C-alpha positions as CSV (number, residue, x, y, z in Angstrom):
1,M,24.5,-29.5,-10.6
2,T,23.5,-30.6,-7.1
3,D,20.1,-30.5,-5.6
4,A,21.2,-27.6,-3.3
5,E,22.0,-25.5,-6.4
6,T,18.6,-26.0,-8.1
7,F,15.6,-23.7,-7.6
8,N,12.3,-25.4,-7.4
9,V,9.1,-23.8,-8.6
10,V,5.5,-24.8,-8.8
11,F,3.2,-23.2,-11.4
12,V,-0.5,-22.8,-10.4
13,G,-2.2,-22.5,-13.7
14,G,-1.2,-23.9,-17.1
15,G,-2.8,-21.3,-19.4
16,N,-1.8,-18.3,-21.4
17,V,-0.6,-16.2,-18.5
18,M,1.8,-18.9,-17.5
19,F,3.0,-20.2,-20.9
20,G,2.1,-17.5,-23.4
21,S,-0.1,-17.1,-26.3
22,D,-0.6,-14.9,-29.4
23,E,-2.5,-12.3,-27.5
24,G,0.4,-10.5,-25.9
25,P,3.7,-10.7,-24.0
26,W,2.3,-12.5,-20.9
27,N,4.4,-15.6,-20.3
28,H,5.7,-16.0,-16.8
29,S,7.4,-19.4,-17.5
30,L,9.6,-17.6,-20.1
31,R,10.8,-15.1,-17.6
32,F,11.5,-17.6,-14.8
33,E,13.5,-19.7,-17.3
34,R,15.6,-16.7,-18.3
35,K,16.2,-15.6,-14.8
36,L,17.0,-19.0,-13.3
37,G,18.7,-20.7,-16.3
38,E,20.2,-24.1,-15.5
39,R,19.0,-23.9,-11.9
40,L,15.3,-23.8,-12.6
41,R,13.3,-26.9,-11.8
42,V,9.6,-26.8,-12.3
43,V,8.4,-29.5,-9.9
44,A,4.8,-29.3,-10.8
45,V,2.1,-27.5,-12.8
46,I,-1.4,-27.5,-11.1
47,D,-4.2,-27.2,-13.5
48,P,-7.5,-29.1,-14.0
49,N,-7.0,-29.2,-17.7
50,I,-4.5,-32.0,-17.5
51,A,-4.4,-32.7,-21.3
52,R,-3.7,-29.2,-22.4
53,T,-1.1,-28.7,-19.6
54,S,0.7,-31.9,-20.4
55,A,0.9,-31.0,-24.1
56,T,2.5,-27.7,-23.1
57,I,5.0,-29.5,-20.9
58,Q,5.9,-31.8,-23.8
59,K,6.8,-28.8,-26.0
60,K,9.1,-27.6,-23.2
61,L,10.7,-31.0,-23.2
62,D,11.8,-30.7,-26.9
63,P,15.6,-30.4,-27.0
64,S,15.3,-27.4,-29.3
65,S,13.4,-25.5,-26.5
66,G,16.7,-25.1,-24.6
67,V,14.8,-25.5,-21.3
68,A,14.2,-29.3,-21.2
69,H,16.3,-29.6,-18.0
70,A,13.7,-27.5,-16.1
71,Y,10.8,-29.7,-17.0
72,A,12.4,-33.2,-17.0
73,S,10.6,-34.2,-13.8
74,T,7.6,-31.9,-14.0
75,K,4.3,-33.5,-12.9
76,V,0.9,-32.2,-13.8
77,Y,-1.8,-32.3,-11.0
78,K,-5.4,-31.3,-11.2
79,S,-5.5,-29.6,-7.8
80,F,-3.4,-28.3,-5.0
81,A,-4.7,-31.1,-2.7
82,E,-3.6,-33.7,-5.2
83,F,-0.2,-32.1,-5.3
84,C,0.1,-32.2,-1.6
85,E,-0.7,-35.9,-1.4
86,Q,2.7,-36.6,-3.0
87,G,4.5,-35.4,0.0
88,L,7.1,-33.5,-1.8
89,E,9.4,-30.9,-0.4
90,P,8.0,-27.4,-0.6
91,P,9.3,-25.4,-3.5
92,R,11.1,-22.0,-3.2
93,V,8.3,-20.3,-5.1
94,F,4.6,-20.8,-6.0
95,V,3.7,-18.9,-9.2
96,I,0.0,-18.3,-9.2
97,G,-1.4,-17.6,-12.7
98,S,-4.8,-19.4,-12.4
99,P,-7.9,-17.4,-13.5
100,P,-8.5,-14.6,-10.8
101,M,-11.9,-16.0,-9.9
102,F,-10.1,-19.0,-8.4
103,R,-7.8,-17.1,-6.1
104,G,-7.6,-14.2,-3.6
105,S,-10.3,-15.5,-1.3
106,T,-10.6,-17.4,2.0
107,Q,-13.6,-19.4,0.4
108,P,-12.9,-23.0,-0.5
109,G,-12.1,-23.4,-4.2
110,R,-10.8,-19.8,-4.3
111,N,-8.3,-19.8,-1.6
112,I,-5.1,-21.1,-3.1
113,E,-2.9,-18.5,-1.1
114,K,-4.5,-19.5,2.2
115,E,-4.0,-23.2,1.2
116,I,-0.3,-22.7,0.5
117,I,0.4,-20.8,3.6
118,E,-1.5,-23.2,5.9
119,K,0.3,-26.2,4.3
120,Y,3.9,-24.9,4.3
121,H,4.3,-21.9,6.6
122,G,6.6,-22.9,9.5
123,S,8.1,-25.9,7.8
124,K,10.0,-23.8,5.4
125,N,10.1,-20.3,4.0
126,I,8.1,-20.2,0.8
127,A,7.4,-17.2,-1.5
128,I,4.4,-16.5,-3.7
129,F,4.1,-14.6,-6.9
130,V,0.5,-13.7,-7.9
131,E,-0.7,-12.5,-11.3
132,K,-3.0,-9.5,-11.3
133,P,-5.8,-8.8,-10.5
134,V,-5.4,-10.5,-7.2
135,T,-9.0,-11.8,-7.5
136,T,-12.4,-11.2,-9.2
137,G,-15.7,-11.9,-7.7
138,P,-18.7,-10.0,-6.2
139,Q,-18.1,-6.6,-4.8
140,E,-18.6,-7.9,-1.2
141,D,-15.5,-10.1,-1.6
142,I,-13.2,-7.1,-1.4
143,E,-13.1,-7.5,2.4
144,D,-12.2,-11.1,1.9
145,A,-9.4,-10.2,-0.3
146,Y,-8.1,-7.9,2.5
147,R,-8.3,-10.9,4.8
148,V,-6.0,-12.8,2.4
149,S,-3.7,-9.8,2.5
150,R,-3.6,-9.7,6.3
151,L,-2.9,-13.5,6.4
152,I,0.1,-13.0,4.0
153,T,1.4,-10.2,6.1
154,E,0.9,-11.9,9.5
155,S,2.5,-15.1,8.2
156,R,5.5,-13.2,6.8
157,V,5.2,-14.9,3.5
158,L,7.1,-13.0,0.8
159,C,4.6,-12.0,-2.0
160,S,4.7,-10.0,-5.2
161,V,1.9,-9.2,-7.5
162,G,2.3,-8.9,-11.3
163,Y,1.6,-5.2,-11.9
164,M,4.5,-5.1,-14.3
165,L,4.1,-1.4,-15.4
166,R,5.5,-0.4,-12.1
167,Y,8.8,-2.0,-13.3
168,L,9.0,-0.2,-16.6
169,K,12.3,1.8,-16.9
170,A,10.2,4.8,-18.0
171,V,8.1,4.5,-14.9
172,R,11.1,4.4,-12.7
173,F,12.6,7.3,-14.4
174,M,9.3,9.2,-13.7
175,K,9.5,8.2,-10.0
176,E,13.1,9.5,-10.0
177,I,12.2,12.8,-11.4
178,L,9.4,13.4,-8.9
179,E,11.5,12.3,-5.9
180,T,14.7,14.1,-6.9
181,N,12.8,17.3,-7.3
182,N,10.6,16.8,-4.1
183,L,7.4,17.1,-6.2
184,H,3.9,16.4,-5.0
185,V,1.7,14.9,-7.7
186,M,-1.3,17.2,-8.5
187,N,-3.1,15.2,-11.0
188,T,-2.9,11.9,-12.8
189,I,-4.7,11.2,-16.1
190,A,-4.9,7.7,-17.5
191,R,-6.3,6.7,-20.9
192,Y,-6.7,3.2,-22.1
193,A,-8.3,2.4,-25.6
194,C,-8.4,-1.3,-26.4
195,A,-8.6,-2.8,-29.9
196,Y,-11.8,-4.8,-29.4
197,Q,-11.7,-6.5,-32.8
198,S,-8.8,-8.6,-31.6
199,I,-10.6,-9.7,-28.4
200,A,-12.2,-12.9,-29.3
201,K,-13.1,-14.4,-25.9
202,L,-16.8,-14.3,-25.3
203,D,-16.3,-14.2,-21.5
204,W,-14.3,-10.9,-21.8
205,W,-17.5,-9.2,-23.0
206,D,-19.6,-10.7,-20.1
207,K,-19.5,-8.7,-16.8
208,S,-20.6,-11.8,-14.9
209,K,-17.5,-13.7,-16.0
210,S,-14.8,-11.1,-16.6
211,A,-16.1,-8.6,-14.0
212,G,-15.9,-6.0,-16.7
213,P,-13.2,-4.1,-18.6
214,I,-12.1,-1.8,-15.7
215,I,-11.6,-4.7,-13.3
216,E,-10.1,-7.1,-15.9
217,Q,-8.2,-4.8,-18.2
218,G,-8.1,-1.2,-16.8
219,T,-6.7,-2.6,-13.7
220,H,-3.0,-1.9,-14.8
221,F,-3.8,1.8,-15.3
222,C,-5.7,2.1,-12.0
223,D,-2.6,0.6,-10.3
224,L,-0.2,2.9,-12.1
225,S,-2.4,5.9,-11.0
226,R,-2.2,4.7,-7.4
227,Y,1.6,4.1,-7.7
228,F,2.0,7.8,-8.3
229,G,-1.0,9.4,-6.7
230,G,-1.1,7.2,-3.5
231,D,-4.2,5.8,-1.7
232,V,-7.5,6.8,-3.2
233,D,-10.4,8.3,-1.1
234,I,-12.8,5.5,-2.3
235,P,-16.0,7.4,-1.5
236,S,-14.9,10.2,-3.8
237,V,-15.0,8.0,-7.0
238,R,-17.5,9.0,-9.7
239,A,-17.9,7.5,-13.1
240,H,-20.1,7.5,-16.2
241,T,-20.4,5.0,-19.1
242,V,-21.4,4.6,-22.7
243,E,-23.2,1.3,-22.8
244,W,-23.6,-1.2,-25.5
245,N,-27.2,0.0,-26.4
246,D,-26.4,3.7,-26.5
247,T,-26.0,5.0,-30.0
248,P,-22.2,5.8,-29.7
249,G,-21.6,2.4,-28.3
250,R,-22.8,0.3,-31.2
251,L,-19.7,-1.6,-32.5
252,S,-19.4,-2.7,-36.2
253,R,-16.5,-5.3,-36.1
254,Q,-16.9,-7.6,-33.2
255,T,-15.4,-11.0,-33.6
256,I,-17.8,-12.5,-31.0
257,D,-21.6,-13.0,-31.0
258,E,-22.6,-10.6,-28.3
259,S,-26.2,-11.8,-28.6
260,L,-25.1,-14.9,-26.6
261,I,-24.7,-12.6,-23.6
262,P,-27.9,-11.4,-21.7
263,P,-28.2,-7.6,-22.2
264,E,-27.7,-6.8,-18.5
265,R,-24.3,-8.6,-18.6
266,R,-22.8,-6.8,-21.5
267,I,-19.8,-4.6,-20.9
268,P,-19.7,-0.8,-21.4
269,R,-18.0,0.7,-24.4
270,V,-16.6,3.8,-22.4
271,T,-16.0,4.2,-18.8
272,S,-15.0,7.7,-17.6
273,A,-14.0,8.0,-13.9
274,H,-12.5,10.5,-11.6
275,W,-11.5,10.5,-7.9
276,R,-9.6,12.3,-5.1
277,Y,-6.4,10.9,-3.6
278,K,-5.9,11.0,0.2
279,S,-3.0,13.3,-0.5
280,G,-5.4,15.9,-1.9
281,A,-4.5,15.3,-5.5
282,V,-7.0,14.2,-8.1
283,G,-7.0,11.4,-10.7
284,S,-9.1,10.2,-13.7
285,L,-9.3,7.2,-15.9
286,T,-11.0,6.8,-19.3
287,H,-11.3,3.3,-20.7
288,V,-12.5,2.9,-24.2
289,V,-13.6,-0.2,-26.3
290,A,-13.5,1.4,-29.6
291,L,-10.5,0.7,-31.7
292,Q,-10.3,-1.9,-34.4
293,G,-7.3,-3.9,-35.7
294,K,-4.8,-5.1,-33.1
295,T,-3.0,-2.0,-31.8
296,Y,-4.1,-0.4,-28.5
297,A,-3.7,3.3,-27.5
298,C,-2.6,3.9,-24.0
299,E,-1.3,7.1,-22.3
300,F,-0.6,8.2,-18.7
301,E,0.0,11.8,-17.6
302,I,1.2,13.5,-14.4
303,F,1.1,17.1,-13.5
304,A,3.2,18.6,-10.7
305,D,4.4,22.1,-9.9
306,G,6.3,23.1,-13.1
307,Y,6.4,19.5,-14.4
308,Y,4.4,17.6,-17.0
309,L,5.2,13.9,-17.6
310,K,3.4,11.8,-20.3
311,L,4.0,8.2,-20.8
312,V,2.8,6.8,-24.2
313,N,2.5,3.2,-25.4
314,P,3.9,1.5,-22.3
315,Y,3.0,-2.0,-23.3
316,V,5.0,-2.0,-26.6
317,A,7.4,0.9,-27.0
318,P,7.4,3.2,-24.0
319,R,8.1,6.8,-24.7
320,L,8.2,9.6,-22.1
321,Y,7.5,13.2,-22.9
322,L,8.9,15.6,-20.2
323,R,8.4,19.3,-19.7
324,T,10.2,21.0,-16.8
325,P,10.4,24.5,-15.4
326,L,13.6,25.1,-17.4
327,E,12.2,24.1,-20.8
328,D,8.9,25.0,-22.4
329,E,9.7,22.4,-25.1
330,E,9.0,18.8,-24.2
331,Q,12.0,16.4,-24.0
332,V,11.4,13.0,-25.4
333,F,12.9,9.8,-24.0
334,D,12.5,6.4,-25.6
335,F,13.0,3.1,-23.7
336,A,13.6,0.4,-26.2
337,D,13.9,-3.3,-25.6
338,D,12.4,-3.0,-22.0
339,D,10.8,-6.1,-20.5
340,P,9.1,-5.3,-17.3
341,F,7.7,-8.8,-17.0
342,Y,11.3,-10.0,-16.7
343,T,12.3,-7.1,-14.4
344,E,9.5,-8.0,-11.9
345,V,10.6,-11.7,-11.8
346,D,14.2,-10.6,-11.6
347,A,13.6,-8.4,-8.6
348,F,11.3,-11.1,-6.9
349,I,13.9,-13.9,-7.2
350,D,16.7,-11.6,-5.9
351,V,14.6,-10.9,-2.8
352,V,13.7,-14.6,-2.4
353,E,17.4,-15.3,-2.4
354,G,18.4,-12.5,-0.1
355,K,20.3,-10.6,-2.9
356,A,18.0,-7.6,-2.5
357,T,15.8,-6.1,0.1
358,Q,12.0,-6.4,0.0
359,D,11.9,-2.8,-1.3
360,A,12.8,-4.2,-4.6
361,I,9.3,-5.6,-4.9
362,S,7.2,-2.7,-6.2
363,S,3.7,-4.2,-5.8
364,T,2.8,-6.0,-2.6
365,Y,-0.4,-8.1,-2.1
366,E,-2.0,-5.2,0.0
367,D,-1.2,-2.9,-3.0
368,G,-2.9,-5.3,-5.3
369,V,-6.1,-5.4,-3.1
370,K,-6.2,-1.6,-2.9
371,T,-6.1,-1.5,-6.8
372,Y,-8.8,-4.1,-6.9
373,E,-10.9,-2.0,-4.6
374,L,-10.5,1.1,-6.8
375,T,-11.6,-0.9,-9.9
376,W,-14.7,-2.1,-8.2
377,A,-15.4,1.4,-6.9
378,I,-15.2,2.7,-10.5
379,R,-17.6,-0.1,-11.8
380,L,-20.1,0.5,-9.0
381,A,-20.0,4.3,-9.5
382,S,-20.7,3.9,-13.2
383,E,-23.6,1.6,-12.6
384,E,-25.1,3.9,-10.0
385,S,-24.8,6.8,-12.4
386,R,-26.7,4.9,-15.1
387,A,-29.4,4.0,-12.5
């Protein structure tokens, strides 16, 4: 295979999001390997944890992995600046899967998108794939995230954000039903209950590090709500919580020692929020830290004139319940063997290579920032209601 036929990629971040773990299906490298096959060349992985990242690459180089060709020349760098010092040709794609507190800003140390654009824009077209949420930081950083969004738009850099639920076959079918029947969404209802017993990362339970469960975890359902309901009237957001020290919020099977976290930084157990969309529709989200074991419980509902759509278990085995004006009984549709992580990468690469229009990318960077703004609005509203 000639150099012209290969597809060069740089991974920013060498952790679980990029290379997978036991916690879930997140593994961007796997999807890029599947999409690009023999053409994939991972030029570099940028991560300050050189030892861990190098060990991961060694596993990829094992002949039994089937992807050794993609990592034969991979180098590990501790920073983007160190990578740039090598004077390498710009890759076709940067995949940004570093922790969100280190991206989505114009501030040094958190401005990887800005650094990439300033380094390479003009010399060669490059594209960026960013994991969700686009950033995490203080609430006042939302405007900074919008500055990054404007920079990406003005530089005409192709960018996709990893809100993979938009790429579910079930979600696309729901969109088709609404558009075909010229329906206006009246109400969205999102419910997300996590299995807290399986969440063993202390930082996740610390609002100062994870930004809280709505921003870190509920963001997918906030985004799905926006995908169907449209832009949110942010001042309309209201929310209430059950806190860790409320009687209903006392958990019996945590696998972390929450006493290590100052009380004011501990996450709420329930967040119940509602808002108005700019279209006039209304939406709501309930996020619950209550289930034990490993299995989550997630549902998303839409009401429109004569129609009711309910998506159940979207992460594992999506099932859609549909009621129409013609049928009082709900129809049931199952979508087995669906991998939205692959679908989003598949669409992104096709746009990069000119095989599809930009409409194939369902989540733009601006969309990602708007979802981030909604998650912060919910957190702030819940804290204000407690005060």
